C-alpha positions in Angstrom: 0.1 0.0 -0.1 2.7 2.6 0.8 4.5 2.1 -2.4 1.2 2.3 -4.2 0.5 5.5 -2.4 3.9 7.0 -3.2 3.5 6.1 -7.0 0.3 7.8 -6.9 1.6 10.9 -5.0 4.5 11.4 -7.4 2.6 10.6 -10.6 -0.1 13.0 -10.0 2.1 15.8 -8.5 4.5 15.5 -11.7 1.7 15.6 -14.0 0.1 18.7 -12.4 3.4 20.4 -12.3 4.0 19.6 -15.9 0.8 21.2 -17.2 1.5 24.4 -15.1 -0.7 23.9 -11.9 0.8 25.8 -8.9 3.1 23.9 -6.5 0.8 24.4 -3.5 -2.3 22.7 -5.4 -0.1 20.1 -6.9 0.8 19.0 -3.3 -2.5 19.2 -2.1 -4.2 17.4 -4.9 -1.7 14.6 -5.2 -2.0 13.9 -1.4 -6.0 13.8 -1.6 -5.4 11.5 -4.5 -3.4 9.1 -2.2 -6.1 9.4 0.7 -8.7 8.2 -1.6 -7.0 4.9 -1.9 -7.5 4.1 1.7 -10.7 6.1 2.9 -13.9 7.5 1.4 -14.2 10.6 -0.5 -16.3 12.8 2.1 -14.0 11.4 4.9 -11.0 12.4 2.7 -12.1 15.9 1.9 -12.9 16.7 5.5 -9.5 15.3 6.7 -7.5 17.3 4.0 -9.4 20.5 5.1 -8.6 19.7 8.6 -4.9 18.9 8.4 -4.4 22.1 6.1 -5.9 24.2 9.0 -3.9 22.5 11.7 -0.8 23.1 9.4 -1.4 26.8 9.0 -2.5 27.5 12.6 0.9 26.9 14.5 2.1 30.0 16.4 5.6 29.6 15.3 4.8 30.1 11.7 4.3 33.8 12.5 8.2 34.1 12.4 8.2 33.5 8.5 5.9 36.5 7.6 7.8 38.8 9.9 11.1 37.9 8.7 10.0 38.2 5.1 8.7 41.7 5.8 12.2 42.5 7.6 14.1 41.1 4.7 12.0 43.2 2.2 12.6 46.3 4.4 16.1 45.7 4.3 16.2 45.1 0.5 15.0 48.6 0.2 16.8 50.2 3.0 20.2 51.0 1.5 22.0 48.1 3.2 23.7 46.5 0.3 26.1 49.6 -0.7 27.3 49.7 3.0 28.0 45.8 3.0 29.9 46.0 -0.4 32.2 48.8 0.9 32.7 46.9 4.2 33.6 43.6 2.5 35.6 45.4 -0.3 37.9 47.1 2.4 38.7 43.7 4.0 39.0 41.8 1.1 40.2 44.3 -1.7 43.6 43.0 -1.7 42.9 39.6 -2.8 43.0 38.8 -6.7 39.8 39.5 -8.4 38.9 41.8 -5.6 35.3 42.9 -6.7 34.4 39.0 -7.5 35.6 38.0 -3.8 33.7 41.1 -2.5 30.7 40.0 -4.4 30.8 36.6 -2.7 31.6 37.9 0.8 28.7 40.5 0.6 26.1 37.7 -0.8 26.7 35.9 2.3 26.0 38.9 4.6 23.1 40.3 2.6 21.5 37.0 2.0 21.7 36.4 5.6 20.1 39.7 6.5 17.4 39.6 3.9 16.6 36.0 4.0 16.5 35.8 0.0 19.2 34.6 -2.3 17.6 36.3 -5.5 17.3 39.4 -3.3 21.1 39.4 -2.7 22.1 38.4 -6.2 20.0 41.5 -7.5 21.1 44.1 -4.8 24.7 43.2 -4.4 25.3 42.3 -8.2 23.8 45.5 -9.3 26.3 47.4 -6.7 29.5 45.7 -7.9 28.6 45.7 -11.6 29.7 49.1 -12.3 33.0 48.7 -10.9 33.5 45.2 -12.7 32.7 47.0 -16.0 35.2 49.7 -15.4 38.0 47.3 -14.6 37.2 44.9 -17.6 35.9 41.8 -15.9 34.3 39.3 -18.0 30.5 39.8 -17.5 29.9 36.1 -17.7 32.5 35.5 -14.8 30.8 38.1 -12.6 27.4 36.8 -13.2 28.2 33.3 -12.4 30.1 34.3 -9.2 27.1 36.5 -7.9 24.5 33.8 -8.6 26.9 30.9 -7.2 27.5 32.9 -3.8 24.1 34.1 -3.4 22.5 31.0 -1.9 24.9 30.9 1.2 22.9 33.6 3.0 20.0 31.1 2.9 22.0 28.8 5.3 23.3 31.8 7.6 20.5 32.6 9.9 17.8 34.0 10.3 16.5 31.4 7.5 13.1 30.8 6.7 14.2 27.6 5.2 15.4 26.4 8.7 12.4 27.5 10.6 10.1 25.6 7.8 12.4 22.6 8.4 11.8 22.9 12.2 8.1 22.7 11.9 7.7 19.9 9.3 10.5 17.9 11.4 8.4 18.0 14.5 9.6 20.8 16.4 13.6 20.6 16.0 15.1 23.4 18.0 15.2 26.7 16.0 18.0 28.0 18.0 20.1 24.9 17.3 19.3 25.0 13.7 20.2 28.8 13.5 23.6 28.2 15.3 24.2 25.0 13.1 23.8 27.1 10.0 26.7 29.4 10.4 29.6 26.8 9.5 27.8 25.4 6.5 27.0 28.9 5.2 30.5 30.0 5.5 31.6 26.8 4.0 29.7 27.6 0.9 30.8 31.1 0.8 34.5 30.0 1.2 34.3 27.5 -1.5 32.7 30.1 -3.9 35.6 32.7 -2.7 38.5 30.1 -3.3 36.9 29.4 -6.7 36.7 33.2 -7.4 40.3 33.7 -6.5 41.3 30.9 -8.8 39.4 32.0 -12.0 40.5 35.6 -11.0 44.3 34.6 -11.4 43.6 32.6 -14.6 42.1 35.8 -16.0 44.6 38.2 -14.7 42.5 40.2 -12.3 44.3 41.7 -9.5 43.2 43.2 -6.2 42.7 46.9 -5.6 46.2 49.0 -5.7 48.0 50.4 -2.7 48.4 49.2 0.8 45.7 48.4 3.3 44.1 51.2 4.8 42.9 51.1 8.6 41.2 54.4 8.0 39.2 53.3 5.2 38.3 49.8 7.1 37.2 51.8 10.2 35.1 54.2 8.2 33.2 51.3 6.2 33.0 49.3 9.5 31.2 52.2 11.3 28.8 52.6 8.5 28.2 48.7 8.4 27.9 48.1 12.1 24.1 49.3 12.1 23.3 46.8 9.4 25.4 43.9 10.7 24.0 44.5 14.2 20.6 43.1 13.1 22.1 39.6 12.9 23.7 39.9 16.4 20.8 41.3 18.0 18.1 39.0 16.7 20.2 35.6 16.6 21.9 36.5 19.7 18.7 37.1 21.5 17.1 33.8 20.3 20.3 31.6 21.2 20.5 33.3 24.6 17.0 32.5 25.2 16.0 36.2 25.6 13.2 35.8 23.1 11.7 33.3 21.0 12.3 32.9 17.0 8.9 34.5 16.6 9.6 37.5 18.8 12.8 38.0 17.3 11.3 38.2 13.8 9.1 40.9 15.0 12.3 42.7 16.5 13.8 42.3 13.2 11.0 44.2 11.3 11.1 47.1 13.9 14.9 47.2 13.5 14.7 47.0 9.8 12.1 49.7 9.6 14.0 52.2 12.0 17.2 51.7 9.9 15.6 52.3 6.4 13.7 55.7 7.8 17.4 56.7 9.3 19.0 56.1 5.9 16.1 58.0 4.3 15.5 54.9 1.8 11.8 53.9 3.1 8.8 56.3 2.9 5.2 55.8 4.0 4.4 54.9 0.3 7.3 52.4 -0.2 6.8 50.9 3.2 3.0 50.2 2.2 4.2 48.6 -1.1 6.7 46.4 0.8 4.1 45.3 3.3 1.6 44.3 0.6 4.5 42.3 -1.4 5.4 40.7 2.1 1.8 39.7 2.9 1.7 38.1 -0.8 4.8 36.2 -0.3 4.0 35.0 3.2 0.5 33.9 2.3 1.9 31.7 -0.6 4.7 30.3 2.1 1.9 29.6 4.7 -0.7 28.1 2.4 1.9 25.9 0.9 2.8 24.7 4.5 -0.8 24.2 5.4 -1.4 21.8 2.2 2.1 20.0 2.8 0.8 19.1 6.2 -1.7 16.9 4.2 1.0 15.3 2.5 2.8 14.7 5.7 -0.3 13.2 7.4 -0.7 10.8 4.4 2.8 9.7 4.3 2.5 8.7 8.2 -0.9 7.2 7.4 0.3 4.9 4.7 3.7 4.4 6.2 5.7 5.6 3.2 8.7 6.6 5.2 9.1 3.0 6.8 8.8 1.6 3.2 11.3 4.1 1.8 13.5 3.1 4.8 13.2 -0.7 4.3 13.9 -0.2 0.6 17.1 1.7 1.3 18.3 -0.4 3.9 17.3 -3.3 1.9 20.0 -2.3 -0.7 22.6 -1.5 1.5 23.1 -0.7 5.2 26.0 1.7 4.7 25.4 5.1 6.3 27.7 6.4 3.5 25.9 5.0 0.6 22.4 5.7 1.9 23.4 9.5 2.5 25.0 9.6 -1.0 21.7 8.4 -2.4 19.7 10.9 -0.5 21.9 13.5 -1.7 21.6 12.8 -5.4 17.9 12.5 -5.1 17.8 16.1 -3.3 20.2 17.5 -5.9 17.9 16.2 -8.8 14.8 17.3 -6.9 16.0 20.7 -6.5 16.6 21.5 -10.0 12.8 21.5 -10.6 11.5 22.5 -7.0 11.6 25.4 -4.8 13.5 24.9 -1.4 9.9 25.2 0.6 7.8 22.8 -0.9 11.0 20.2 -1.4 11.5 20.5 2.4 7.8 19.6 3.0 8.2 16.6 0.9 11.4 15.2 1.7 11.8 15.8 5.4 9.0 13.3 6.1 10.6 10.8 3.8 14.3 10.7 4.9 14.4 12.1 8.5 13.1 8.8 9.8 15.9 6.9 7.7 18.7 9.1 9.1 17.4 8.6 12.7 17.7 4.8 12.5 21.6 5.4 12.3 21.5 8.0 14.9 21.9 11.0 12.8 20.7 14.4 14.5 17.7 16.0 13.0 19.8 19.1 13.2 22.7 18.0 11.0 20.1 16.4 8.5 18.3 19.8 8.5 21.6 21.5 7.3 22.3 18.7 4.7 18.7 19.0 3.4 18.8 22.9 3.1 22.2 22.9 1.5 21.3 20.3 -1.1 18.0 22.4 -2.0 19.9 25.6 -2.1 21.9 24.3 -5.0 18.9 23.9 -6.7 18.4 27.9 -6.7 21.4 28.0 -9.3 20.9 25.1 -11.3 18.5 25.1 -14.6 15.8 24.7 -15.4 14.2 26.5 -12.4 17.4 28.1 -10.7 15.7 31.5 -10.0 19.0 33.0 -8.3 20.9 31.8 -11.4 18.7 33.9 -13.8 18.4 36.8 -11.6 22.4 36.8 -11.7 22.3 36.6 -15.5 19.9 39.3 -15.8 21.7 41.7 -13.5 25.0 40.7 -15.2 23.4 41.4 -18.6 25.0 38.0 -20.3 23.5 34.8 -21.3 23.1 31.3 -19.9 25.6 29.8 -22.4 28.3 32.0 -21.7 28.0 31.7 -17.9 27.5 27.9 -17.4 31.3 27.1 -18.1 31.9 29.0 -15.1 29.2 27.8 -13.1 30.4 24.0 -13.6 33.6 25.2 -11.6 31.4 26.8 -8.9 29.4 23.8 -8.7 32.4 21.5 -8.2 33.4 23.8 -5.3 29.9 24.0 -3.5 29.7 20.2 -3.9 32.9 19.7 -2.1 31.4 21.7 0.8 28.3 19.3 0.6 30.6 16.5 1.2 31.9 18.1 4.3 28.5 19.1 5.7 27.3 15.4 5.0 30.1 13.4 6.4 31.6 15.7 9.1 28.9 16.0 11.6 31.0 18.7 13.4 30.4 21.2 10.4 26.9 21.5 11.6 26.9 20.3 15.3 30.1 21.9 16.5 28.5 25.4 17.2 25.1 24.2 18.6 27.0 21.6 20.9 29.3 24.2 22.2 26.5 26.6 23.0 24.7 23.8 24.9 21.8 23.6 22.6 22.1 19.9 21.8 
């Protein structure tokens, strides 16, 4: 029964996605189709409605719309320019200074805004002018910008990690946030190293002159208010001063005050940002609601147990099982967004990794790292296409460089997957595990 239910879910979902049905409806309809295999129509519809309401009525979900609003306020609040100057002052002497600056700023801005596409758009626009003046290859710049942008999705605050916490049955948000730093930095460092190698190959040098402590001091002072958002929000959550939901509300107030002080947010723009954030949040929360139907169906038909028996029947090697999971997640990420993929694969794979003692925190970082790669891979790859658009180039010119970045990022994935300390070291040291 479990395998039949899984086949029905996958077949209906893929068919609906192929003809252009929105992801949320595709997940809900496919789950309902599987329910009909085991219970009557009237009970199935009632159960689906009930599970949707339960999935959307969790108080911790409030953190997502608040963080979305805070991110949008940051996008419009003049943050990117200050972060670019700050990172350039630190990394400007490395070969390909603007490429490395792009990588570092994407990690910071992506963490603050919570959006890889927003980071690629904002930061890419800021560094493009300098790259053009210094004769950088637009395709290389676009590839660097796109490849490094998703690193901010791993560095907290992260909506993807909050979503995983909900779907996984309440994994500690504070532990997940603390665990996200090293994988996020690994992604950024891998991209930074690749950028330096490519810059040397193309003859791009760092900024001329000696390191200026005066410039570093001035850019740091200008960047401190923006960087303080991460310290205040994440520090408060980890220290237990407030919850993730309360921290998200504080982030909104902080971002709004900062945008007003920088004179980049007006009442008119605030209304537009609020409306856009409400639309985005509505889609995410509805998606979480209908995905709760899918989670219930999987549990009811015992699909995770069937998948576990299937994988363990093939091999009992933890290394091979994790490799198979990574391959499935990487392939799925090429045509699915992060949030729905988390909803689908968490209930499938989490019970399996628990059988060999893996922490849900480590698996959460493996899952999100894999799915973030989908942001920069065709055919969906939203962040990749944003980077190409901002860089004013084409996919065919960018892909040869992207292959190098893919290789570097996948090396980081291997570390996160097979070295538990990469994700568990910080939360364990902080006493969160």
